[in-house]
Residue frames relative to the residue before (quaternion, step in Angstrom):
aa qw qx qy qz dx dy dz
X 1.0000 0.0000 0.0000 0.0000 0.00 0.00 0.00
X 0.3873 -0.7508 0.4985 0.1947 3.55 -0.77 1.13
X 0.3097 -0.7637 0.5412 0.1673 3.57 -0.80 1.02
X 0.4255 -0.7212 0.4897 0.2428 3.55 -0.83 0.99
X 0.4129 -0.6872 0.5360 0.2645 3.59 -1.12 0.69
X 0.4429 -0.6697 0.5201 0.2911 3.57 -0.90 0.89
X 0.4598 -0.7253 0.4334 0.2732 3.63 -0.58 1.12
X 0.6587 0.5012 -0.3355 0.4499 3.62 0.94 -0.73
X 0.6387 0.5126 -0.3346 0.4661 3.58 0.95 -0.81
X 0.6470 0.5158 -0.3234 0.4592 3.58 0.97 -0.82
X 0.6786 0.5117 -0.3001 0.4330 3.59 1.03 -0.77
X 0.7384 0.4053 -0.2342 0.4854 3.63 1.07 -0.65
X 0.5825 0.6374 -0.3729 0.3397 3.64 1.09 -0.66
X 0.6677 0.4898 -0.3485 0.4392 3.68 0.75 -0.86
X 0.6566 0.5165 -0.3219 0.4456 3.62 0.93 -0.80
X 0.6310 0.5298 -0.3263 0.4634 3.58 1.03 -0.80
X 0.6462 0.5151 -0.3105 0.4698 3.59 0.99 -0.92
X 0.6456 0.5201 -0.3195 0.4589 3.60 0.90 -0.89
X 0.6737 0.5128 -0.2943 0.4435 3.56 0.86 -0.98
X 0.6601 0.4941 -0.3078 0.4748 3.57 0.93 -0.85
X 0.6388 0.5333 -0.3188 0.4537 3.57 1.00 -0.86
X 0.6621 0.5189 -0.2952 0.4531 3.59 1.00 -0.91
X 0.5994 0.5697 -0.3616 0.4306 3.59 1.18 -0.53
X 0.7274 0.4075 -0.2159 0.5082 3.56 1.18 -0.66
X 0.7170 0.3362 -0.2178 0.5705 3.61 1.23 -0.42
X 0.3227 -0.8252 0.4272 0.1798 3.58 0.05 1.31
X 0.6962 0.4904 -0.2966 0.4323 3.63 0.99 -0.71
X 0.5666 0.5911 -0.3924 0.4191 3.63 1.24 -0.11
X 0.2462 -0.7122 0.6364 0.1647 3.55 -1.02 0.92
X 0.4063 -0.7610 0.4411 0.2475 3.63 -0.40 1.19
X 0.6443 0.5372 -0.3262 0.4357 3.57 1.04 -0.79
X 0.6989 0.4463 -0.2652 0.4919 3.57 0.85 -0.99
X 0.6438 0.5287 -0.3184 0.4523 3.59 0.99 -0.79
X 0.6351 0.5299 -0.3126 0.4670 3.55 1.09 -0.87
X 0.6417 0.5134 -0.3305 0.4641 3.57 0.98 -0.79
X 0.6826 0.4949 -0.2952 0.4494 3.61 0.87 -0.93
X 0.6327 0.5133 -0.3196 0.4838 3.59 1.07 -0.80
X 0.6488 0.5071 -0.3255 0.4647 3.61 0.96 -0.75
X 0.6332 0.5121 -0.3356 0.4735 3.62 0.96 -0.79
X 0.6381 0.5289 -0.3249 0.4556 3.60 0.97 -0.86
X 0.6666 0.5003 -0.2997 0.4643 3.59 0.88 -0.97
X 0.7027 0.5032 -0.2692 0.4248 3.54 0.82 -1.04
X 0.7261 0.4156 -0.2316 0.4964 3.60 1.14 -0.60
X 0.7135 0.4444 -0.2640 0.4729 3.60 1.09 -0.54
X 0.7570 0.3122 -0.1627 0.5505 3.57 1.06 -0.83
X 0.3513 -0.7097 0.5679 0.2245 3.58 -0.94 0.92
X 0.1801 -0.8275 0.5273 0.0690 3.56 -0.19 1.28
X 0.5033 -0.6396 0.4842 0.3210 3.62 -0.98 0.77
X 0.6586 -0.5377 0.3582 0.3857 3.56 -1.19 0.61
X 0.6326 0.5587 -0.3254 0.4264 3.57 1.04 -0.88
X 0.6774 0.4768 -0.2929 0.4774 3.58 0.98 -0.86
X 0.6266 0.5349 -0.3398 0.4537 3.61 0.98 -0.81
X 0.6622 0.5033 -0.3179 0.4550 3.59 0.93 -0.86
X 0.6847 0.4712 -0.2872 0.4761 3.60 0.84 -0.96
X 0.6201 0.5491 -0.3374 0.4474 3.62 1.04 -0.79
X 0.6613 0.4989 -0.3118 0.4654 3.61 0.92 -0.80
X 0.6681 0.4845 -0.3026 0.4768 3.58 0.96 -0.83
X 0.6294 0.5381 -0.3309 0.4524 3.58 1.03 -0.83
X 0.6532 0.5254 -0.3178 0.4432 3.57 0.94 -0.92
X 0.6806 0.4893 -0.2936 0.4594 3.59 0.89 -0.88
X 0.6941 0.4945 -0.2817 0.4408 3.57 0.88 -0.96
X 0.6768 0.4811 -0.2940 0.4734 3.57 0.95 -0.85
X 0.5657 0.5670 -0.3862 0.4576 3.60 1.16 -0.51
X 0.6677 0.5128 -0.3006 0.4482 3.58 0.87 -0.98
X 0.6934 0.4753 -0.2903 0.4572 3.58 0.86 -0.89
X 0.5990 0.5729 -0.3698 0.4198 3.58 1.11 -0.62
X 0.5942 0.5639 -0.3516 0.4532 3.60 1.15 -0.62
X 0.6454 0.5182 -0.3243 0.4580 3.59 1.00 -0.78
X 0.6259 0.5288 -0.3310 0.4680 3.58 0.99 -0.75
X 0.6098 0.5707 -0.3382 0.4337 3.59 1.03 -0.86
X 0.6466 0.5819 -0.3294 0.3672 3.59 0.94 -0.87
X 0.6006 0.5924 -0.3590 0.3993 3.58 1.15 -0.60
X 0.6643 0.5058 -0.3164 0.4502 3.63 1.20 -0.33
X 0.6115 0.5564 -0.3457 0.4438 3.60 1.28 0.03
X 0.0676 0.7630 -0.6403 0.0582 3.56 -0.74 1.08
X 0.3689 -0.7769 0.4662 0.2073 3.57 -0.33 1.25
X 0.6153 0.5640 -0.3559 0.4203 3.62 1.05 -0.65
X 0.6478 0.5279 -0.3290 0.4398 3.62 1.12 -0.58
X 0.6078 0.6016 -0.3470 0.3850 3.58 1.17 -0.57
X 0.5761 0.6242 -0.3859 0.3600 3.61 1.10 -0.55
X 0.5537 0.6260 -0.3967 0.3796 3.63 1.16 -0.44
X 0.5948 0.5965 -0.3627 0.3986 3.58 1.17 -0.39
X 0.4451 -0.6753 0.4728 0.3498 3.58 1.12 -0.60
X 0.6020 -0.6171 0.3688 0.3476 3.54 -1.08 0.66
X 0.6088 0.5610 -0.3662 0.4249 3.60 1.06 -0.62
X 0.6709 0.4823 -0.3000 0.4767 3.58 0.90 -0.88
X 0.6587 0.5096 -0.3191 0.4523 3.58 0.92 -0.85
X 0.6179 0.5356 -0.3323 0.4701 3.57 1.08 -0.73
X 0.6377 0.5239 -0.3221 0.4638 3.59 0.94 -0.85
X 0.6549 0.5143 -0.3103 0.4586 3.56 0.89 -0.95
X 0.6485 0.5318 -0.3014 0.4537 3.56 0.92 -0.94
X 0.6994 0.4806 -0.2644 0.4583 3.57 0.82 -1.09
X 0.6502 0.5183 -0.3269 0.4491 3.61 0.90 -0.87
X 0.6601 0.5162 -0.3209 0.4413 3.61 0.83 -0.95
X 0.7635 0.3935 -0.2395 0.4526 3.59 0.68 -1.00
X 0.5865 0.5339 -0.3832 0.4735 3.62 1.15 -0.40
X 0.6394 0.5168 -0.3199 0.4708 3.60 0.99 -0.88
X 0.6465 0.5140 -0.3205 0.4638 3.60 0.95 -0.80
X 0.6833 0.4786 -0.3000 0.4626 3.58 0.90 -0.90
X 0.6458 0.5117 -0.3188 0.4685 3.61 1.00 -0.77
X 0.6118 0.5563 -0.3392 0.4485 3.58 1.06 -0.78
X 0.6873 0.4714 -0.2881 0.4716 3.53 0.85 -0.94
X 0.6882 0.4977 -0.2988 0.4351 3.60 0.92 -0.84
X 0.6769 0.5117 -0.2942 0.4398 3.63 1.15 -0.62
X 0.8270 0.0948 0.0126 0.5540 3.61 1.02 -0.69
X 0.2461 -0.7426 0.6001 0.1669 3.52 -1.32 0.45
X 0.4974 0.6526 -0.4345 0.3713 3.60 1.22 0.30
X 0.5050 -0.6829 0.4355 0.2983 3.58 -0.74 0.97
X 0.6069 0.5563 -0.3647 0.4350 3.60 1.03 -0.74
X 0.6911 0.4655 -0.2778 0.4781 3.61 0.96 -0.88
X 0.5750 0.5616 -0.3684 0.4671 3.56 1.16 -0.58
X 0.6574 0.5048 -0.3051 0.4689 3.59 0.95 -0.91
X 0.6478 0.5087 -0.3216 0.4670 3.61 0.94 -0.81
X 0.6726 0.4839 -0.3059 0.4689 3.61 0.90 -0.89
X 0.6510 0.5224 -0.3131 0.4530 3.57 0.98 -0.84
X 0.6610 0.4955 -0.2910 0.4825 3.56 1.01 -0.86
X 0.6421 0.5218 -0.3137 0.4658 3.59 1.04 -0.75
X 0.6882 0.5077 -0.2831 0.4342 3.55 0.94 -0.92
X 0.8231 0.2847 -0.1123 0.4784 3.57 0.84 -0.92
X 0.8013 -0.2984 0.2401 0.4596 3.62 0.02 -1.17
X 0.6581 -0.5817 0.3162 0.3587 3.56 0.86 0.96
X 0.8732 -0.0059 0.0212 0.4869 3.52 -0.97 -0.99
X 0.6771 0.5028 -0.3046 0.4427 3.60 0.91 -0.91
X 0.6330 0.5131 -0.3404 0.4693 3.61 1.02 -0.62
X 0.6318 0.5128 -0.3227 0.4835 3.55 1.04 -0.81
X 0.6327 0.5402 -0.3256 0.4493 3.58 1.03 -0.85
X 0.6663 0.5072 -0.2938 0.4610 3.59 1.09 -0.77
X 0.7254 0.4513 -0.2441 0.4588 3.57 0.96 -0.84
X 0.5904 0.6551 -0.3595 0.3050 3.54 0.98 -0.98
X 0.7058 0.4649 -0.3268 0.4231 3.74 0.69 -0.84
X 0.6644 0.5185 -0.3179 0.4344 3.62 1.16 -0.38
X 0.6763 0.4864 -0.2818 0.4761 3.65 1.27 -0.22
X 0.3749 -0.6513 0.6016 0.2708 3.50 -1.29 0.57
X 0.1378 0.8208 -0.5223 0.1859 3.54 -0.33 1.28
X 0.5701 -0.5176 0.4897 0.4090 3.56 -1.33 0.01
X 0.6130 -0.6066 0.3664 0.3493 3.55 -1.11 0.74
X 0.6891 0.4792 -0.2940 0.4572 3.60 1.14 -0.56
X 0.4713 0.7231 -0.4241 0.2740 3.60 1.24 -0.37
X 0.6658 0.5137 -0.3149 0.4400 3.62 0.88 -0.93
X 0.6718 0.5086 -0.2975 0.4489 3.57 0.87 -0.93
X 0.6734 0.4827 -0.3047 0.4698 3.57 0.89 -0.90
X 0.6289 0.5382 -0.3386 0.4475 3.61 0.97 -0.83
X 0.6872 0.4833 -0.2883 0.4595 3.57 0.92 -0.88
X 0.6163 0.5397 -0.3378 0.4635 3.56 1.11 -0.73
X 0.6630 0.5103 -0.3123 0.4501 3.59 0.96 -0.88
X 0.7118 0.4428 -0.2993 0.4557 3.63 0.70 -0.93
X 0.6374 0.5135 -0.3427 0.4611 3.61 1.05 -0.64
X 0.6160 0.5452 -0.3470 0.4503 3.58 1.05 -0.72
X 0.7196 0.4237 -0.2567 0.4866 3.60 0.77 -1.01
X 0.5872 0.5576 -0.3770 0.4497 3.60 1.12 -0.47
X 0.6680 0.4784 -0.2925 0.4893 3.59 0.96 -0.82
X 0.6485 0.4967 -0.3304 0.4729 3.62 0.93 -0.74
X 0.6565 0.5195 -0.3032 0.4553 3.58 0.98 -0.83
X 0.6225 0.5583 -0.3391 0.4310 3.54 1.07 -0.76
X 0.6911 0.4404 -0.2665 0.5074 3.59 1.17 -0.55
X 0.7359 0.4727 -0.2417 0.4203 3.55 0.86 -0.98
X 0.6737 0.5448 -0.3090 0.3923 3.60 0.82 -1.02
X 0.6577 0.4928 -0.3465 0.4523 3.71 0.82 -0.75
X 0.6386 0.5324 -0.3354 0.4430 3.58 1.00 -0.77
X 0.6698 0.4841 -0.2905 0.4823 3.57 1.03 -0.84
X 0.7003 0.4887 -0.2857 0.4349 3.60 0.84 -0.96
X 0.5977 0.5612 -0.3603 0.4449 3.58 1.07 -0.59
X 0.6538 0.5016 -0.3095 0.4745 3.59 1.15 -0.59
X 0.6958 0.5016 -0.2813 0.4303 3.60 1.06 -0.73
X 0.2236 -0.8163 0.5066 0.1644 3.63 1.20 -0.45
X 0.1833 0.7936 -0.5449 0.1991 3.55 0.73 1.16
X 0.6220 -0.4877 0.4263 0.4399 3.57 -1.31 0.06
X 0.6460 -0.5535 0.3531 0.3894 3.62 -1.10 0.60
X 0.6541 0.5083 -0.3228 0.4578 3.59 0.94 -0.85
X 0.6492 0.5056 -0.3349 0.4590 3.65 1.01 -0.69
X 0.6333 0.5093 -0.3244 0.4841 3.57 1.01 -0.81
X 0.6526 0.5236 -0.3079 0.4528 3.57 0.99 -0.83
X 0.6429 0.5191 -0.3203 0.4632 3.61 1.04 -0.74
X 0.6373 0.5167 -0.3265 0.4693 3.57 1.04 -0.73
X 0.7228 0.4339 -0.2445 0.4791 3.58 0.82 -1.03
X 0.7378 0.4226 -0.2417 0.4677 3.58 0.73 -1.03
X 0.6904 0.4966 -0.2640 0.4550 3.55 1.19 -0.58
X 0.7814 0.3523 -0.1658 0.4877 3.60 1.18 -0.29
X 0.6640 0.4916 -0.3330 0.4545 3.64 1.05 -0.53
X 0.5298 -0.7459 0.3497 0.2017 3.49 -1.03 0.90
X 0.7782 0.1847 -0.1502 0.5811 3.63 1.12 -0.24
X 0.6394 -0.5322 0.3934 0.3913 3.53 -1.27 0.47
X 0.6177 0.5558 -0.3319 0.4466 3.59 1.08 -0.72
X 0.6464 0.5037 -0.3141 0.4794 3.58 1.00 -0.83
X 0.6666 0.5173 -0.2971 0.4469 3.55 0.95 -0.95
X 0.6679 0.4974 -0.2968 0.4673 3.59 0.90 -0.94
X 0.6506 0.5367 -0.3109 0.4382 3.54 0.96 -0.90
X 0.7044 0.4612 -0.2508 0.4777 3.56 0.95 -0.98
X 0.6704 0.5287 -0.2927 0.4306 3.58 0.91 -0.97
X 0.7280 0.4293 -0.2422 0.4766 3.57 0.76 -1.04
X 0.5248 0.6014 -0.4137 0.4379 3.59 1.24 -0.21
X 0.6686 0.4681 -0.2865 0.5017 3.60 1.17 -0.59
X 0.7165 -0.3154 0.2453 0.5718 3.56 0.81 -1.14
X 0.6352 -0.5307 0.3828 0.4102 3.57 -1.23 0.37
X 0.6342 0.5433 -0.3332 0.4378 3.59 1.01 -0.78
X 0.6616 0.4884 -0.2961 0.4859 3.59 0.94 -0.91
X 0.6357 0.5455 -0.3273 0.4371 3.55 0.98 -0.82
X 0.6683 0.5045 -0.2881 0.4646 3.55 0.93 -0.99
X 0.6814 0.4830 -0.2806 0.4730 3.62 0.91 -0.92
X 0.6463 0.5393 -0.3172 0.4369 3.58 1.00 -0.88
X 0.6463 0.5048 -0.3135 0.4788 3.57 0.97 -0.85
X 0.6355 0.5069 -0.3324 0.4782 3.66 0.99 -0.75
X 0.6212 0.5203 -0.3443 0.4742 3.62 0.99 -0.77
X 0.6501 0.5250 -0.3086 0.4545 3.55 0.93 -0.93
X 0.6590 0.4971 -0.3083 0.4728 3.63 0.92 -0.89
X 0.5978 0.5518 -0.3656 0.4523 3.57 1.09 -0.66
X 0.6370 0.5157 -0.3170 0.4773 3.60 1.04 -0.80
X 0.6445 0.5309 -0.3165 0.4501 3.57 0.94 -0.92
X 0.6457 0.5532 -0.3209 0.4173 3.55 1.00 -0.85
X 0.6435 0.5245 -0.3083 0.4645 3.57 1.28 -0.38
X 0.3830 0.7745 -0.4557 0.2140 3.57 1.26 -0.04
X 0.6919 0.4608 -0.2995 0.4683 3.60 0.81 -0.92
X 0.6550 0.4870 -0.3214 0.4802 3.62 0.96 -0.73
X 0.6092 0.5463 -0.3464 0.4588 3.58 1.09 -0.65
X 0.6493 0.5225 -0.3057 0.4604 3.56 1.00 -0.84
X 0.6329 0.5198 -0.3206 0.4758 3.58 1.03 -0.80
X 0.6656 0.5123 -0.2876 0.4602 3.54 0.98 -0.98
X 0.6911 0.4678 -0.2842 0.4720 3.58 0.89 -0.93
X 0.5887 0.5584 -0.3506 0.4677 3.56 1.15 -0.65
X 0.6306 0.5262 -0.3215 0.4714 3.57 1.06 -0.83
X 0.6843 0.5004 -0.2919 0.4429 3.62 0.92 -0.90
X 0.7694 0.4147 -0.2076 0.4392 3.58 0.87 -0.96
X 0.5836 0.5959 -0.3785 0.4012 3.60 1.18 -0.40
X 0.4226 -0.6233 0.5769 0.3164 3.53 -1.22 0.56
X 0.2782 -0.8323 0.4569 0.1454 3.57 -0.31 1.23
X 0.4521 0.6718 -0.4741 0.3459 3.62 1.16 0.16
X 0.8659 0.0374 -0.0650 0.4945 3.55 -0.95 0.99
X 0.5072 0.6206 -0.4350 0.4103 3.59 1.11 0.66
X 0.3685 -0.7009 0.5624 0.2381 3.57 -1.01 0.77
X 0.6403 -0.5533 0.3608 0.3920 3.58 -1.14 0.55
X 0.6130 0.5598 -0.3605 0.4253 3.64 1.13 -0.54
X 0.5340 0.6411 -0.4128 0.3653 3.61 1.16 -0.37
X 0.6614 0.5226 -0.3185 0.4336 3.56 1.07 -0.67
X 0.6831 0.4580 -0.2876 0.4908 3.59 1.25 -0.23
X 0.4524 0.6616 -0.4740 0.3647 3.58 1.20 0.35
X 0.0017 0.8342 -0.5462 0.0758 3.51 0.14 1.39
X 0.5996 -0.5559 0.4259 0.3875 3.62 -1.15 0.50
X 0.6755 -0.5284 0.3388 0.3868 3.56 -1.17 0.62
X 0.6872 0.5118 -0.2946 0.4231 3.58 0.95 -0.85
X 0.5995 0.5434 -0.3531 0.4698 3.58 1.24 -0.45
X 0.6202 0.4997 -0.3410 0.4993 3.61 1.04 -0.73
X 0.6247 0.5232 -0.3294 0.4770 3.58 1.07 -0.70
X 0.6120 0.5448 -0.3300 0.4687 3.57 1.04 -0.82
X 0.6753 0.4928 -0.3050 0.4561 3.61 0.81 -0.94
X 0.6719 0.5026 -0.2997 0.4540 3.58 0.86 -0.95
X 0.6705 0.5014 -0.3053 0.4536 3.60 0.92 -0.83
X 0.6460 0.5210 -0.3194 0.4574 3.58 0.97 -0.81
X 0.6301 0.5029 -0.3279 0.4925 3.59 1.05 -0.75
X 0.6679 0.5288 -0.3076 0.4239 3.58 0.90 -0.94
X 0.7187 0.4448 -0.2650 0.4641 3.60 0.81 -0.98
X 0.5864 0.5606 -0.3908 0.4349 3.63 1.20 -0.25
X 0.7408 0.3601 -0.2121 0.5260 3.57 1.26 -0.36
X 0.7510 0.3238 -0.1777 0.5473 3.59 1.15 -0.55
X 0.3378 -0.7563 0.5268 0.1907 3.60 -0.69 1.05
X 0.2146 -0.7731 0.5886 0.0987 3.54 -0.90 1.06
X 0.5052 -0.6681 0.4467 0.3145 3.65 -0.76 0.94
X 0.5963 -0.6097 0.3836 0.3543 3.58 -0.94 0.79
X 0.6310 0.5423 -0.3413 0.4373 3.64 1.04 -0.77
X 0.6701 0.4750 -0.2958 0.4877 3.59 1.04 -0.77
X 0.6249 0.5386 -0.3448 0.4479 3.57 1.03 -0.79
X 0.6336 0.5308 -0.3314 0.4550 3.58 1.03 -0.77
X 0.6540 0.5089 -0.3146 0.4629 3.59 0.95 -0.85
X 0.6442 0.5265 -0.3063 0.4625 3.55 1.05 -0.82
X 0.6459 0.5207 -0.3026 0.4692 3.56 1.02 -0.88
X 0.6651 0.4880 -0.2984 0.4801 3.60 0.91 -0.89
X 0.6429 0.5326 -0.3191 0.4486 3.61 0.97 -0.82
X 0.6468 0.5254 -0.3190 0.4514 3.57 1.01 -0.89
X 0.6829 0.4754 -0.2985 0.4675 3.57 0.92 -0.88
X 0.6233 0.5269 -0.3462 0.4627 3.60 1.08 -0.66
X 0.6461 0.5091 -0.3273 0.4649 3.62 0.92 -0.83
X 0.6656 0.5030 -0.3108 0.4553 3.57 0.93 -0.88
X 0.6313 0.5344 -0.3255 0.4582 3.57 1.05 -0.78
X 0.6449 0.5066 -0.3054 0.4840 3.60 0.97 -0.91
X 0.6468 0.5343 -0.3175 0.4420 3.55 0.95 -0.89
X 0.6909 0.4807 -0.2755 0.4644 3.57 0.87 -1.02
X 0.6125 0.5490 -0.3541 0.4450 3.60 1.02 -0.69
X 0.6915 0.4551 -0.2712 0.4910 3.57 0.98 -0.83
X 0.6130 0.5144 -0.3687 0.4730 3.59 1.03 -0.58
X 0.6160 0.5523 -0.3346 0.4511 3.58 1.06 -0.76
X 0.6216 0.5609 -0.3389 0.4291 3.60 1.03 -0.71
X 0.6817 0.4905 -0.2902 0.4588 3.58 1.18 -0.48
X 0.6217 0.5722 -0.3227 0.4265 3.57 1.30 -0.27
X 0.1986 -0.7662 0.5996 0.1183 3.57 -0.96 0.85
X 0.6432 -0.5622 0.3592 0.3758 3.57 -1.07 0.80
X 0.6380 0.5527 -0.3400 0.4145 3.59 0.90 -0.90
X 0.6959 0.4504 -0.2692 0.4904 3.59 0.89 -1.01
X 0.6176 0.5582 -0.3481 0.4312 3.60 1.05 -0.69
X 0.6655 0.4857 -0.2957 0.4835 3.59 0.97 -0.90
X 0.6784 0.5163 -0.2967 0.4304 3.57 0.88 -1.00
X 0.7786 0.3568 -0.1768 0.4850 3.58 0.77 -1.05
X 0.6050 0.6139 -0.3547 0.3624 3.59 1.09 -0.72
X 0.6275 0.5440 -0.3485 0.4346 3.57 0.97 -0.76
X 0.6766 0.4779 -0.2982 0.4742 3.58 0.88 -0.91
X 0.6466 0.5221 -0.3243 0.4518 3.58 1.00 -0.81
X 0.6346 0.5368 -0.3323 0.4458 3.59 0.97 -0.74
X 0.6677 0.4897 -0.2886 0.4807 3.59 0.97 -0.88
X 0.6705 0.4746 -0.3194 0.4723 3.59 0.87 -0.85
X 0.6565 0.5266 -0.3118 0.4410 3.58 0.91 -0.88
X 0.6549 0.4965 -0.3135 0.4757 3.57 0.98 -0.77
X 0.6608 0.5237 -0.3047 0.4429 3.57 0.97 -0.84
X 0.7097 0.4400 -0.2773 0.4752 3.60 0.85 -0.92
X 0.6073 0.5416 -0.3557 0.4597 3.60 1.13 -0.53
X 0.6478 0.5069 -0.3117 0.4757 3.58 0.96 -0.85
X 0.6268 0.5309 -0.3248 0.4687 3.56 1.02 -0.82
X 0.6476 0.5234 -0.3174 0.4538 3.56 0.93 -0.87
X 0.6568 0.4983 -0.3098 0.4736 3.62 0.96 -0.90
X 0.6479 0.5077 -0.3291 0.4628 3.63 0.93 -0.79
X 0.6497 0.5275 -0.3160 0.4470 3.56 0.94 -0.87
X 0.6509 0.5030 -0.3137 0.4742 3.58 0.98 -0.83
X 0.6458 0.5402 -0.3089 0.4425 3.54 0.99 -0.86
X 0.6371 0.5277 -0.3139 0.4659 3.56 1.02 -0.85
X 0.6755 0.4877 -0.2967 0.4667 3.57 0.90 -0.94
X 0.6314 0.5488 -0.3379 0.4313 3.61 0.99 -0.76
X 0.5931 0.5816 -0.3668 0.4190 3.56 1.09 -0.68
X 0.6624 0.5074 -0.2979 0.4637 3.59 1.13 -0.66
X 0.6195 0.5386 -0.3487 0.4523 3.61 1.29 -0.26
X 0.5653 0.6289 -0.3797 0.3751 3.58 1.21 -0.44
């Protein structure tokens, strides 16, 4: 007698395996690898309807919880060390990129790419995705695009910046203000120097701290404003209110490093499981059709972001 596979266990097990493997293989990005493994499973194995349904729900729910884990890394009191000029640049770059993203396209996939580019890569996409009416493959493609350019930027930007011989804060603004994940930022920043690495991560966290405000702003842009009260723009998903409360809490309450490490690992694990399940919903045909456009848009908005940061840095000299 054949034993049935528990749909929930099937939905979480591939992501857990990918995450553990990435811990031992340093060059593997667990998020991108999880997405690719999910796409492979979804296209090679004919999944029963029960597993497909649970997989989709698991992907969405784990995305939401991953945003909560991200909040524990934000401490507003630490951001003041950057100075008001740098904080102003970060604020302006984030919201200008969001406004330009909305003005250039009306496709939810491109909105997700622009939102992830502006703020914090996969986690920002995870925060915005449930609020948009989109195709099921849009979230996965958007995350693949921002992770790809984040990895490329981690290699390219330090090589360019070392030639330019800028001040540490300027190098940190370029790296922390344009790369898409904290891992990318740390990798690129510390490749230049410990000082640049420390500042770049702080710049990155300043961007992440704007996540809830970015969602409110993007909600304002995308909503049909006819017959809507002003309070409608502040109707944020439950996990974003949780994000705000946690960031305020950790700014006043010190969390032991051992617990912070567990929270960080848990957040990455949840995001890997989420991306694996999102990958299972993507079909090769849709990936090829939409992926090309996403790559072009992602490259364009990332280059615009870099140019914008460069222009603002000129005023700091």
